[in-house]
C-alpha positions in Angstrom: 25.5 62.9 -25.3 24.0 60.4 -23.0 20.7 58.5 -23.1 18.1 57.8 -20.5 15.1 55.7 -21.5 15.5 56.7 -25.2 15.8 60.4 -24.3 19.1 62.0 -25.5 20.7 64.7 -23.4 23.5 67.0 -24.5 26.4 66.1 -22.1 27.5 69.7 -21.5 24.2 70.3 -19.7 25.7 68.4 -16.7 28.3 71.0 -16.0 26.2 74.2 -16.5 25.5 76.2 -13.4 22.3 78.3 -13.6 19.8 80.1 -11.4 17.3 82.5 -12.8 17.8 86.2 -11.8 14.5 87.9 -12.6 15.7 91.2 -11.2 18.4 91.2 -13.9 16.7 89.6 -16.9 13.1 91.0 -16.3 11.6 87.7 -17.5 13.2 88.0 -20.9 12.4 84.4 -21.9 8.7 85.4 -21.9 9.2 88.3 -24.3 11.7 87.1 -26.9 11.3 88.5 -30.4 10.4 86.3 -33.2 6.6 86.1 -33.4 6.2 82.6 -32.0 5.3 82.0 -28.4 5.9 79.0 -26.1 5.7 75.6 -27.7 2.7 73.6 -26.4 2.0 70.0 -26.1 -1.3 68.9 -27.6 -2.5 68.0 -24.2 -1.9 71.5 -22.9 -4.5 73.1 -25.2 -7.3 71.9 -22.9 -5.4 73.2 -19.9 -5.1 76.6 -21.4 -8.8 76.7 -22.3 -9.7 75.6 -18.8 -7.5 78.1 -17.1 -8.1 81.2 -19.3 -11.3 82.3 -17.5 -9.2 82.5 -14.3 -6.1 84.2 -15.6 -7.7 86.7 -17.9 -8.1 89.1 -15.0 -4.4 89.4 -14.8 -3.9 90.3 -18.5 -3.7 93.7 -20.1 -6.4 95.0 -22.4 -3.8 94.9 -25.3 -3.1 91.2 -24.6 -6.7 90.4 -24.3 -7.4 92.1 -27.6 -4.6 90.0 -29.2 -6.2 86.8 -27.8 -9.5 87.9 -29.2 -7.9 88.3 -32.6 -5.6 85.2 -32.7 -7.2 82.9 -30.2 -5.7 81.1 -27.2 -3.2 79.2 -29.3 -1.8 79.0 -32.8 -0.6 76.2 -35.1 -1.8 72.7 -35.6 -1.6 69.3 -33.9 1.9 68.6 -32.9 3.0 72.2 -33.5 1.0 74.4 -31.2 2.3 77.6 -29.7 1.0 80.5 -27.6 0.3 83.7 -29.6 2.5 86.8 -29.1 1.8 90.5 -28.7 3.8 92.7 -31.2 5.9 89.6 -32.2 7.5 89.5 -28.7 5.7 88.9 -25.4 3.6 85.8 -25.0 0.0 87.0 -24.7 -0.3 85.3 -21.3 2.4 87.5 -19.8 1.6 89.8 -16.9 4.0 92.4 -15.6 5.0 93.0 -11.9 7.4 95.9 -11.2 8.6 95.7 -14.8 9.2 91.9 -14.7 7.4 89.7 -17.2 5.7 86.8 -15.4 3.4 84.0 -16.5 -0.2 84.6 -15.6 -0.8 80.8 -15.4 2.0 80.4 -12.9 0.7 83.3 -10.9 -2.7 81.7 -10.6 -1.1 78.3 -9.9 1.0 79.7 -7.0 -2.1 81.3 -5.6 -3.9 77.9 -5.7 -6.5 79.1 -8.2 -5.6 76.5 -10.9 -4.0 73.1 -10.8 -1.8 73.5 -14.0 1.4 75.5 -13.6 2.3 76.6 -17.1 3.5 75.2 -20.5 6.1 72.5 -19.9 8.4 74.2 -22.5 8.4 77.3 -20.3 8.9 75.3 -17.1 12.0 73.6 -18.6 13.6 76.7 -20.1 16.6 77.1 -20.8 16.4 73.5 -21.7 14.6 72.8 -25.0 13.2 69.5 -26.1 13.3 68.5 -29.8 10.6 66.0 -30.2 11.8 63.8 -32.9 11.5 60.0 -33.0 12.8 60.3 -29.4 13.2 63.4 -27.2 16.5 65.3 -27.5 17.2 67.7 -24.7 19.5 70.7 -25.4 20.6 73.9 -23.7 19.4 77.1 -25.4 21.5 80.1 -24.4 20.2 83.6 -24.8 22.3 86.6 -23.9 19.6 87.7 -21.4 20.3 84.6 -19.4 23.9 85.7 -18.7 22.9 86.9 -15.2 21.5 83.4 -14.5 24.8 81.8 -15.3 26.5 84.3 -13.0 24.1 83.6 -10.2 24.4 79.9 -10.7 28.2 80.1 -10.4 28.0 82.4 -7.4 25.5 80.2 -5.5 27.0 76.9 -6.8 23.6 75.8 -8.3 23.7 73.3 -11.2 21.1 73.6 -13.9 20.3 70.0 -13.4 19.3 70.8 -9.8 17.6 74.1 -10.6 15.2 72.4 -13.0 14.5 69.4 -10.8 10.7 70.1 -10.5 10.2 70.6 -14.2 12.3 67.6 -15.2 10.4 65.4 -12.8 7.2 66.8 -14.2 8.3 65.9 -17.7 9.9 62.5 -17.2 9.3 61.3 -13.7 11.3 60.7 -10.5 13.0 57.5 -11.7 14.3 59.2 -14.9 15.4 62.2 -12.9 17.4 60.1 -10.5 19.3 58.5 -13.4 19.8 61.9 -14.9 21.4 63.3 -11.7 23.6 60.2 -11.3 24.8 60.7 -14.9 25.3 64.4 -14.4 27.5 63.7 -11.3 29.4 61.1 -13.2 30.1 63.6 -16.0 31.1 66.3 -13.6 33.5 64.0 -11.8 35.4 63.4 -15.0 34.7 59.7 -15.0 33.6 58.0 -18.2 29.9 57.1 -17.9 29.1 53.4 -18.6 29.0 52.6 -22.3 25.3 52.3 -22.8 25.0 56.0 -22.0 27.9 57.0 -24.3 26.7 55.6 -27.6 29.5 57.3 -29.6 32.2 55.2 -27.9 33.7 52.3 -29.9 
């Protein structure tokens, strides 16, 4: 692992090549089974409440009924998530040509709202364990196999593919250090010791 401003990152992340292939996965990360939706920051509750009147027009009647039943979010402070429909799809999913897409992101890209989507969704397949300090790890799901294939085919590293979301989460200066360390790891050189805390 290496550390940037008290955030711990799993070192293998540096070498992963990844580029989403929606035509292959059909937006599977938005419809994973398990009954819990996207993890939410406490600050994102207000964003969802503000955006919902805009995005509701893109949602199915079934998803709107689920929202009516469960609300716009579930959980408690520090542990909020989006609700799910039939223990799978996030209730804010909309479908286009059989592909699950985020209704918030759709409205954002049209310029209708200023908030893109939950940060946890924007960062996927990276997950952030929010402990005393953030710990970033790669979460593989089999449906992301095509994204690994596409990343290798197009020579796109995950660290580059997720630039926008990582800058959103941690800022430009942090991201610059992250990329420098990723390149150091990929080159096979040993990163300087303060970023390799397990070294003697």
